[in-house]
Each structure stands twice: as structure tokens, then as C-alpha cells.
N, C-alpha and C positions, 0 to 999 in steps of 0.2 A: 506754729509749723510741727505738725507731728512726726515724733522719731520714734522708731520702734526698733529693739532688739532682732537683729536679724540673725537667725543661728548658723546660716550658710557663710556668712561672712565673720561671725563671731563679737559682731559690735553693733552700736545704736546707728542707724542710720537714719536720715531723713526720708519720709515715705514719700516717694514719687511715683505713681500709677504710670502704665504704658499711655493711657489716653487721660489727658487733664480732665478732671471733674468726674471720672467715672473709675469705680473699682470691681474689678472680679475677684470674689474670694469663695475658696473652698474650705470649708470646716468639716473636718471629719467626725460623721454622726456615730450612734450607737449601733452596735451589733445586737439584733432586736429579737434575740433566743432567750433573753433574759433579762429582767427589770432593770434598768439604769437604777445605780446608787448615788448618793450625795458627790462621791469622787468624780464621777462622770459627769453630773451634773455642775460641778465648779467648772469642767472644760465649757461646757455648753454657754454656762453664765458667762464667762469672761470672753469668749468668742461673741456672744450676744452684745457685750458691752462695747467690744470692738468694731462691731458693725452700727452700732447705734451711736458711737462717738465719730465714727466718720461720715455719717448721716448728718450729725450736729454739726460737723466742719464743713459740710457744703456739697459732701460727695454723695452722686447718685451709685449705690451698691447695688451689684448683681451677685447675689450669695447663693451656692448652693452646701446644703448639708444633706447628706445621704446615710439610708437606711442598708445595711448590710443583714440581708435576711435570707440568702443560701450560702451556707458555709457547713466546714465538719462539724463545729458546736451546734449548729441549729438544727442540723439532720439527725445527731445524735441526742440532743436533747428532745426532739418531737418523738423520736423512737420509744425514747425512756419514758414520756409521758403517754404512749400510746394515742397520739394525736396526729393530724396531718402538721407540716411544716406550715402551711397558711394558717391554719387555726392557732398555733403558737405564736407565730410573729403579728398577727393580727391584734392578739390579745395584749401581747406585750407593746406594740406600737399606740394602742388606746391607752394605756398605762403611761407611755411617754407623754402622750399629747397632754395628760390629765396633769400631771407632774409639771409640763413646760408651761401651762397655763397657770397654775399655782405660783410658779417662779417667775411670772411676767419675762419669758422668755418669747421673744420675737422671732417666730419661725420663717425661714423664705418661703414664698409660695410655690417653689421647687423641690420637692425631697424625692429625688428618684430612689430606686431600690436595685439591689443586685438582680432580682428578678426580672427586672422590666428594662436592664440593659444589656440582656445576653446578646443579640444581635451586634450591638457594638462591640462587644467583647470579642466574638468571633471575627469582626472585621478587624480589629487591631492584632487580634493573633496571626491572622493571615498575611498581614502586612510585615509582622516580625518576622514571619516565617520566610517571606521572600527577600528580605533584608539578610537574613542570615542570622539573626539574633535568636531566633528560636528555632527547636528542631522536635520531631517526634522522637519519643522512644516507647515502644510499643503503642499502646492507647492514647497514652498520655502527651502531652506537651509542655516543654521547660524551656526557659529563658536560661543562655548563658552570660551571666555578668560579665565575663573577661572579653566578651565581643564589644561591650560598651566602655569606651574611653571615658576615663575618670568615674567609674563606679565606686560608690561609698563615698563620696565626696561632702554630702551632708553630714554623716557621722564622723567623718574623716577616718574614715576604715584604713587600717594598715594592710595594704594589699600584699606586702610581703609574706602575710602568715597564710595567704591563700594555698591551698594543699595541690601538690602536683598532679594527682591522680584524680580522676572525675569523679565527683560526688553529686547526688540528685536528692532534694527535699521534696517531699510528696506531698506533705500536710500543710493545709491550708496557715495554721498559726502554730506556733512552738512556744511554752511556757519559759518564763522568764526573760531577763534582758541579756539576750545571747545573740549571736550572730551565726547564721547557717552558712559556712563558707563553702559554696557549691551552686550548682544550678538550681533556679527555684521553679516551681511549677505554674504552668498557666492554666492548662486544661485538665481536668480530671476525667478519662476516658471511662466508657461505661462498663462496669463490672456487674456480672450477675448478682442479683439481689440488691442494686441500687433502685432506689425510690424516688429520685428527684435526678433528672436527667433530660435534656431537649437534644432534639434530632438537628443537627446543622450541617453545615457546609463541611466542616471539618470533623465530621463524625457524632454520633451520639455521645453526650456526655453531659459536664458542667464547667462552668468558669470558676476557677480557683479565686480565693481571696484578693491573691496578688494581682488580678487583671481586673478584678470588679469596681475597684476606686476610679482606675485610669479611664475604663469605660465609659462610668457616668460623669468623670469630669470632662471628658473631651465632648461627650454628647451634650452636655449641658452649656460649658463655659468654652469648649475650644480647646486648644493645645498650647496656649501661653496666658496665665492668670496673673494676677497682681500679688496676692497673699494666700498662702496654705497654712492651714493653722491645724494642731492636735495637740495630744498630751506628749510627754517627754517618752513615752514606751515607744510610739511611732519612729523615734530615731533609731531603734533597732529593727532594722530589716525593710520595714513597710514605705516609708516615706522615700528611703533610696532606691526600692524598686519602682514607687510611681516615676520619679524622677528617670530611671532608666528605660521604663517602658515608653512614656511618653515622648521622650526627647529623642530615642532611637529613632522613633516614626516620626517626627515633625522636624528634627535638627534645629528647634528652636530652645530657648531659654524657657522650662515649665514655669516656674513660680520666680517672680522678683524678690519676694520678701517671704520668709518660712518664720513663724511665730510658734512656740511650744510651751506648754503650760505645767508646773508640776505638780506632784502629786497629793492628794488630800489624804492626812494620816487619821486613824482612829486610835486615840490613846498612845500615840507614839509609833504605831505599826501600820504598815499598808494594808488596806481592808483587802479583805479575802474571805471566801466561805471556810476554808479551813479552819482559821481562825476564828469564825464566828462574830466578827466584828464588824460585819458590813451594815451601813446604815443607809436609811431612805428617807427622801422629803416627809413621808408620813409620819415618821419615828418622830421628828422635831414638832410636828402639829401636835402629836399624843401627849408630848411633853407640855404643851400650852401655848407654843409660840405659833405664829402666821406666817404666811408665805413670804411677806415682806423681811421678816426677822431671818428666814433661813437665806433667803437673796443675798441680804447684806452681810450675813455671817461669812459666805462663801466668796464674796467678794471682797471683804473689807482686809485686803493684804496685798499682795504683788502675785501676778500669775507665774512668774518664774521662781516664785520660792514657796517651798513647801507649806502646807496650813494643816495645823493639828487640831482636831476635834475634840474638845474637851468639855463635860457639863459647865465648869466654871467660865470658860472661854465663851460658850454661847451665850450662858446668862449675861455676861458682861457686855459683850456686843450687842445684844437686844435691849439691854439698858440703856446704852450709848445711843443706839437709834430711837428710842423712848423719847429719850432726853432731848434729842434733836428734834424731833416733830414737835415736842412741847415749847421747844424756843420759835418754832415755826409759829405754832398757834399763837403765841404771845406777842409776836412782831406784827403780824397780819391781821390779827382778829380785830373783832368790832370792840371788845372791853378794853377798858384802859382808861378811862377819864375823857375830858374834854380834847376836841380836835385842835391842832395846832395846825398854824400856816405853814406855807412852803417857804417860808423864810432864813432856815437855816443854811442856805448856800450850799455853796460845792462840796464841803467836807462830808455833808451827809451823801449826797449824792456821790462822790467819790467813794465814801465807804460802801455804800450799796454795789457800785460797779465792781467793786473788789470780789463779789461773790463768782462771777463769773469769769475775773480776771485770774483768780487763785485757782479755781476749777481748771480752765485751759491750760496754765503752765504746768500744772501737775500732770495732767491728762496727756499732754502733749509730750511729757517725759515718759517713753515707753508705757503708756497705760496706766500710770500709778494712781489708783484708784483709791488706795488707802491715805496717800498724800492728798488726793484731791478733796476727800470727805474731810478730812482733820482740817484742812486750810478754811473749808466753807463752815464749818463747826466753829471755827474761832471768828470769823468774819461775822456770822450769825451771833455769837454772844455778845460783840460789839453792838449790833443793831437792837438787840433786845433792851440791852442799857440805854441807848438813846432814845427807845421806845419809852422807858420807865422815867426818863428823864424829862420827858415831855418834848423832844425834839424831832419826833417822827410823824409828820402828816400824813394824811391819808391818801397822796399822790405818791409821798415814799413808800407807804405801806404796798402800795399795787407796784411799784417798781420792785420792792422785795419779793413779792410774788410771783412778777412776770420771770425774774432771773432764776428763781427757784424751779418754777415750772419747766423752764428750760435745760436747766441741769437735771432736772429728774426724767427728760425725754431719754436719758442715758442711763442713769443711776435705778430709776424705777422702784424708789424706796422711800421718797418723801410724801408723795401725796397716794390717797388710797386709789 
């Protein structure tokens, strides 16, 4: 039975969806104004494993991953390059799809975009204004967090710090892990010179980043879901904004479980353009690794712990994966001497059954991919010994392969 660490409660909890056997899951996707790096892909990968393991466990998963394609940064980048925002975001999205295929990320059928959810954003803003949570200031529209009871509860924000005077924050995003203690923007009213805007019931302008995710979520999954995922950066402002907007409208709990992943570091430091230490999947391929190696490196750990990229560590984990796949070849391959009968009884069957038992025990413990792989590695080493001692029949080998293929529906690193 799957237990996940719920950021909202601060503890591991038995996962129980609203509807038995079905899971609604939202995973924060990329802002497609710039090519996602391996730190971004680490998040997409553990979210991919979460979906795959839920399906492995028998759930029907309705997952939405979104593209943010209309925001301050995208507009500025397009202007800097002298291209349209559509040309910019299409180019980046194609690269994202290419890298996702390389890393065997199972993308959901629906990938809504900010630009395709403007009508829903307008509907949400109108409701928020009618209910008194949002207000117009000039041509812009803001949300007043003080009107929403329990604001900041995901982050555990100390509301005693809130300033007495009215403050408004107009930008889509702000740098760093900081809180904007004031009203946040929902709608950017049109200004002379703006190149991206829509004519809507609430005026000419564009939705802010703060309303874009709620629009895409509610349009695709409704107002109450089972799991919401993202990186730890989203705990500053973004996810509490989502809660405030959606719950202010519906009056329902937005997400039953919140799952957040930690940073990927490069040589001990957070990847950033200013430091020049950003890595992309293609950088690993140039160094002679393949997509399976990259996927395994980014998954071999725990999503709630930081992972540091160093050449030595990448080489070590790639070697571990190669050693494992060699064990698989030795265990289930046709070479290796005469066939033996199925007469070695329950001991071999129990050993082989340990593959999925050990895998599930650790995956059920907060998606412990590293522990699950290590346990399967240990069992496989014993199975290879049994094969070498002539105690593994053709039927046994078929059982091993079946179990490994089932496990690999989640890991996607064992077989090609």
C-alpha cells in the first residue's frame, strides 16, 4: 500500500484517492521560453515514475502536465531574439518532446498551454471578483490573500509578518526563494507597446502566471484532485497561490496530497545561467552515455533529497546500471549450459518472487527508487548465482524475465 510524504501535513500518509482505483494528478510542467535542463527533467522523471507506479499498482491515472507559454520571461526572450512568442515556444517545446523521448518519459495525452486556457482564466477571475477576493487596480486585477482564510498553509507562512500597508506585486515571477507579502497579480491590463494580449470580458490584456495553472487545472481536471506535484521552489508563492485561487472559488480542498522534489545540483551548486553550470541531456550523450544512463542517474536517489551531478558519480551509476543489465542477460539468456528441470522447489520460486516483493516494499515507502533498485540488484545477484549452480530452469528464467519486465514498466532502464 503506497505511502507518500504529504508536504501539507508534513508526514508520510497512506495514499487514498477520492475515488477508488482512480487518480487525478497535476504535475507542474516547463516554462517553454527556454530549453529545460536536467534539473527540470529530474522533476519530470520522478513524476513520471509516480504515474507509472500508480498504474503498476492498479490505478487509472488521469494526469495533466502543462506548458507555460505566455509569461513575462517568454515575452522578454522572444523580444530579445526578435521572433514571435509562438516561434520561440514551439521551438522549445519540440526540444522538450525530443528529450522526453530520450529519457522515456510518458507524457500525458493532454498538455494544456497558458495560451489555450485564457477563456478559463477570465472565467476564474470574474468569479473571484464577484466573490470579493480579487479587485481591479487601474487596468490590472489583483488577488487579496488576506480575504482567503488559511492563506499560506502549505508553506506554513507566518502571517504575522504581513505588512499593514497595502502592497501589490505586478510581475509574473520573482527571483529566489522569497515571499511577496502583498496582493498578487491575476491579470495584466494592456499597456501601449504590448505585443501579447487578448480582448476579453474583463478587458484587453493577458492572464498572469498566477492564474494560468489554476485555469489549466480546473479546465482539465476540475476543482479537486488527488495529487499535485512540483519542485520545492513552487513552495514559495506558487502552490499556495493555486490553493487560494481554486479553493476560493470552489470551497473544496484542492489537492489531497502534495508531493515536492528537491534540487539537482551541479558540482555542489544550483544550476544557473549566471554560473555557467547548466547541463542538458545532450551533454551526457556527448560524454558517451545513452538515455537509459541519464534516466537512471536522475532517478537513482530520493526525490525529496538533493542530488549532486559530478562526472565521477555519473560514471559510477552508469557502471552500476550496466552491471545490472549484464546480470539480467546472464540470468535469462540462452547461453550457460544444459537445461535443468523445474524440480528445485519453492526456494527458487520464492527467490524469484522476491524481485517484485522487494521492489514494491520500497516503492510503497514514499517512492524510494534507490532502495527499490538496490533490493532488486541484490536479488538478481542471487538469481545469477543459482543459474551458475545449475538450479535455474527455463521456466524459472521466464519467471525472472516476466517480473523484471513488470518492474521495468516503472523504471524504464532495464530493457531497451
